[in-house]
C-alpha positions in Angstrom: 72.6 -46.1 176.3 72.0 -46.4 172.5 73.1 -50.0 172.0 73.1 -50.2 168.2 75.9 -48.2 166.6 77.1 -47.3 163.2 79.8 -45.4 161.6 79.9 -42.6 158.8 83.1 -41.6 157.6 83.5 -38.8 155.0 86.8 -39.4 153.8 88.7 -36.6 155.4 92.1 -35.7 153.7 95.2 -35.0 155.9 97.8 -32.7 155.3 101.0 -34.3 153.7 99.0 -37.4 152.8 97.3 -37.8 149.3 93.6 -38.0 148.9 93.9 -41.4 147.9 95.0 -42.8 151.3 91.8 -40.9 153.1 89.8 -43.2 150.9 92.2 -46.1 151.4 91.5 -45.2 155.1 88.2 -45.1 154.7 88.3 -49.0 153.9 90.0 -49.9 156.3 88.2 -48.4 158.9 84.9 -50.4 157.3 87.1 -53.5 158.2 87.4 -52.3 162.1 84.2 -51.0 162.4 83.0 -54.6 161.3 85.4 -56.4 163.3 84.6 -54.4 166.5 80.6 -55.4 165.8 79.6 -52.0 164.3 75.8 -52.4 162.7 76.5 -50.4 159.4 78.9 -48.1 157.8 78.2 -45.1 155.5 80.1 -43.1 153.2 79.1 -39.3 152.1 78.9 -37.2 149.4 80.8 -34.1 148.6 82.0 -32.4 145.6 84.9 -30.0 145.0 86.0 -30.0 148.5 90.0 -29.8 149.1 89.4 -31.6 152.4 87.1 -34.4 151.0 87.8 -37.5 149.3 84.5 -38.9 148.7 82.8 -37.6 145.9 81.6 -40.9 144.6 79.7 -42.8 147.6 78.5 -45.6 145.3 81.6 -46.2 144.0 83.3 -46.0 147.5 80.3 -48.1 149.0 81.3 -51.1 146.5 84.6 -50.9 147.9 83.8 -50.9 151.2 81.5 -53.7 151.0 83.8 -55.8 148.7 86.6 -55.3 151.9 84.4 -56.4 154.4 82.1 -59.7 154.9 78.7 -59.1 157.1 78.8 -55.4 158.1 76.0 -53.3 156.4 77.0 -50.6 153.9 75.5 -47.7 152.6 75.4 -44.1 152.1 75.0 -41.0 154.4 73.8 -40.1 151.9 73.6 -39.9 148.2 72.5 -35.9 147.7 69.4 -36.6 145.5 69.0 -33.4 143.7 72.6 -34.0 142.4 71.3 -36.9 140.7 68.7 -38.3 138.1 66.4 -40.6 140.2 67.2 -43.6 137.7 70.5 -43.7 137.6 70.6 -43.6 141.3 68.6 -46.3 141.4 70.4 -48.5 138.9 73.4 -47.7 140.6 71.8 -49.0 143.9 70.8 -52.2 142.0 74.0 -53.4 141.2 75.3 -53.0 144.9 72.6 -54.7 146.1 72.8 -57.3 143.5 76.8 -57.9 144.2 76.3 -57.7 147.9 72.6 -58.9 148.5 71.3 -57.9 152.1 73.4 -55.6 153.0 73.1 -52.3 151.3 71.5 -49.2 152.6 70.4 -46.0 150.3 70.8 -43.3 152.7 69.4 -39.7 150.6 69.5 -36.4 151.4 68.6 -33.2 149.6 71.5 -30.9 149.6 72.9 -29.7 146.4 76.5 -28.3 146.0 77.5 -25.5 148.1 78.8 -23.0 145.7 77.0 -21.5 142.6 80.2 -22.8 140.4 79.9 -26.2 141.9 76.0 -26.5 141.2 76.5 -25.2 137.5 78.9 -28.0 137.2 76.7 -30.1 138.4 73.9 -29.1 135.8 71.9 -28.2 139.4 70.8 -24.9 140.9 69.7 -24.0 144.7 66.1 -24.8 143.8 66.3 -28.2 143.3 66.9 -29.0 146.9 63.1 -28.0 146.9 62.2 -30.9 144.6 63.5 -33.5 146.9 60.2 -35.2 148.2 59.3 -35.6 144.3 62.7 -36.9 143.1 62.3 -39.7 146.6 58.7 -40.6 145.4 60.6 -41.1 141.4 63.2 -43.0 142.9 61.2 -45.6 145.2 58.9 -46.0 142.0 62.0 -47.1 140.1 62.7 -49.7 142.9 58.9 -51.1 143.6 58.3 -50.9 139.6 55.3 -48.3 140.5 56.6 -45.4 138.5 54.4 -44.4 135.5 56.1 -41.2 134.1 58.5 -43.3 131.7 56.2 -46.6 131.3 58.4 -48.3 128.8 61.8 -47.8 131.2 62.7 -50.0 134.2 65.9 -49.4 136.4 67.3 -52.9 135.7 68.8 -54.6 138.2 66.9 -52.1 140.7 63.2 -52.8 140.3 62.0 -55.7 142.8 65.0 -55.4 145.1 64.3 -54.7 148.7 66.8 -51.8 149.2 66.3 -50.1 152.5 66.1 -46.3 152.0 66.9 -43.6 155.0 66.1 -40.1 154.9 68.4 -37.8 155.8 66.9 -34.6 158.1 68.4 -31.5 156.4 65.9 -28.7 156.0 62.5 -30.2 155.7 63.8 -33.6 155.7 61.9 -34.9 158.7 58.5 -34.4 157.7 59.7 -35.8 154.2 60.8 -39.1 155.8 57.5 -38.9 157.8 55.1 -38.9 155.3 57.5 -41.7 153.2 57.1 -43.8 155.7 60.9 -44.2 155.9 63.6 -43.9 158.9 65.0 -40.9 159.4 68.7 -39.6 160.2 69.1 -36.8 162.3 72.1 -34.9 163.5 74.0 -33.2 165.1 73.9 -33.6 168.6 75.7 -30.2 169.5 71.6 -28.8 169.2 70.1 -31.4 171.1 66.8 -29.4 171.3 66.3 -29.1 168.1 67.4 -33.0 167.3 64.5 -33.6 170.2 62.1 -31.6 168.5 62.9 -32.7 164.8 62.5 -36.7 166.1 59.2 -35.8 168.0 57.6 -34.2 164.9 58.8 -37.2 163.0 57.0 -39.7 165.3 53.9 -37.7 165.7 53.8 -37.4 161.7 55.0 -40.8 160.8 52.6 -42.7 158.1 53.7 -46.7 157.8 54.5 -47.3 154.7 55.6 -51.0 153.3 59.1 -50.3 153.8 58.5 -49.1 157.5 55.8 -49.9 159.6 57.2 -47.8 162.5 59.4 -45.0 162.7 63.0 -45.5 163.1 65.4 -43.3 164.2 69.4 -42.3 163.9 71.0 -39.8 165.9 74.1 -38.5 164.1 76.9 -36.6 165.6 80.9 -36.8 166.8 81.8 -38.7 169.4 85.3 -38.9 170.8 86.7 -41.4 173.4 89.9 -41.2 175.2 91.7 -42.3 178.3 91.5 -38.8 179.5 89.0 -36.0 178.9 91.7 -34.0 177.1 93.0 -36.4 174.8 89.6 -36.7 173.8 89.4 -32.8 173.2 92.8 -33.4 171.2 90.9 -35.8 168.9 88.5 -32.7 168.0 91.1 -30.1 167.0 91.5 -30.8 163.7 88.0 -31.0 162.3 87.4 -27.6 164.6 90.2 -25.8 162.6 89.1 -26.9 159.6 85.5 -25.5 160.1 87.3 -22.5 161.5 89.0 -21.7 158.2 86.4 -22.5 156.2 84.1 -19.9 157.6 86.5 -17.3 157.1 88.5 -18.3 154.4 85.6 -20.1 152.0 87.7 -23.2 151.5 87.6 -26.7 153.8 91.2 -27.7 153.8 92.7 -30.9 154.5 93.0 -31.9 158.5 96.1 -30.6 160.2 97.5 -32.3 163.4 96.6 -31.3 166.9 99.8 -30.2 167.6 100.1 -27.6 164.8 96.5 -26.2 165.3 97.2 -25.5 169.2 100.3 -23.5 167.8 97.9 -21.4 165.6 98.0 -17.7 165.6 94.2 -17.0 165.3 92.2 -13.9 164.2 89.6 -12.8 166.9 87.0 -14.2 164.5 88.6 -17.2 163.7 89.0 -18.3 167.7 85.6 -17.4 168.5 84.4 -19.8 165.2 86.9 -22.4 166.3 85.7 -22.2 170.0 82.3 -22.8 168.8 83.0 -25.7 166.6 84.3 -27.4 169.7 81.7 -27.2 171.4 78.8 -29.2 172.3 80.4 -32.6 170.9 80.2 -35.5 172.9 83.8 -36.2 174.2 85.8 -37.6 177.3 86.5 -41.0 179.1 84.0 -43.9 178.7 82.4 -43.0 181.7 81.7 -39.4 180.7 80.6 -40.5 176.8 78.3 -43.3 178.4 76.5 -40.8 180.6 76.1 -38.2 177.9 74.7 -40.8 175.3 72.4 -42.6 177.9 70.9 -38.6 178.6 70.9 -38.5 174.6 68.8 -41.9 174.6 66.2 -41.0 177.3 65.5 -37.3 175.4 65.2 -38.8 171.4 64.4 -42.7 172.1 66.9 -43.2 169.4 67.0 -46.6 168.2 70.9 -46.1 166.6 73.4 -43.8 166.9 75.8 -42.7 163.8 79.3 -41.7 164.5 80.5 -39.1 162.2 84.0 -38.2 163.8 86.7 -37.0 161.9 90.4 -36.1 163.1 93.9 -36.5 161.7 95.3 -39.1 164.5 94.2 -42.3 162.8 95.2 -44.1 165.8 93.0 -41.9 168.3 90.2 -42.2 165.8 90.6 -46.1 166.1 91.0 -46.0 169.9 88.1 -44.0 170.2 86.0 -46.3 168.1 87.4 -49.5 170.3 86.4 -47.6 173.2 82.8 -46.6 172.0 81.7 -50.4 171.1 83.4 -51.2 174.8 80.9 -48.9 176.2 77.9 -50.2 174.3 78.6 -53.7 174.8 79.0 -54.5 171.2 80.3 -57.9 170.5 83.4 -58.6 167.8 
C-alpha cells in the first residue's frame, strides 16, 4: 500500500451550480484533506473549459494555503509553455514567502487544447517542445544561476527552496530524470505504460541539488464506497463529460449520476462512455486496498495523487475519508 496520499482537485463545475461554487468546493475539500491527514493538495490549470473553473492555479493555491494550516499546497500543474518562466518564478516566490515550507511547484508541458485558446495565450502547439529549456530557465530564476538576463532577478523568489515536480506528459519523464526532479505520472488505467515510464525515469535519473534520489508520484482516479456499485456511480459524471467532449468538442459541467444513467446515448457515445469508466481504481475498501497494493508493487511509487471528480460532493468526501482509513492516515 502507498502510505503517502495526496489530492489534486480540478475545480470541476457542476450542472446547476455557478463556477464560483466549484472554487469554494476546492477550498473546502482542501480543509477536509488536511483534517484527514493527506500529505499535499494541488490545483490545476485549464483555460476556456466550460467544465473547469480552475484557470489560475497560483491564485487558487494562495486561497487554499490561506484556508489551511499544515497541508502542503501546490499546482498539478502550472503549464509552463503558457507562461514566461520569470513570472512563474515570481508567483511561486510570493506563495512561498507567504506560506513558508508549504508550497509545491508542479509543472506541466501542455498548451491550450484548441487553436483559439493557444492564440489567446500567445502560444502555439510547438511551445510544448521548449518545455525543457523553459524549465531550466525557471530553475535558474530560483537559484540565481540564470545568465540570459544578467541585470534581472526574480523577486522574492531568488534563493528560496521551492520543491519542483514534473508532470509526465509526452517527454516529461525523461526531462524530470535529466533535471533531477520528482516525477508525477498517470493515469492508472494504463498501468503497463505507467510502470514503463517509472522504470525509465529511475534508470535515467541524474541526482541534483534539488533531489538526490528519484521520487515518484503516481496519479489517478480512485473511488471508494460501501459497495462496488456506489463506488462506480462516483465515476459516472466524469465519464459522461469525457464522452461528451470527444463527440461534441466541449468539456461540459458534471451532471448527477441519475441523469447520466437515464441518458440515451449514440453507439459512439456509449463506446466512449464505457471506455472512460474502465480501468479506474474503485470499489469497497478491501478491493481498493488490494488494487493499490498491486500498483505499489509494480511501480514502487512513493506517493499517490488522487484526482477523482464527481457531481456528488458528499460521496466524494466519503470516498476520501475511506481512502485515508485504508492508508492508515492520522488526522
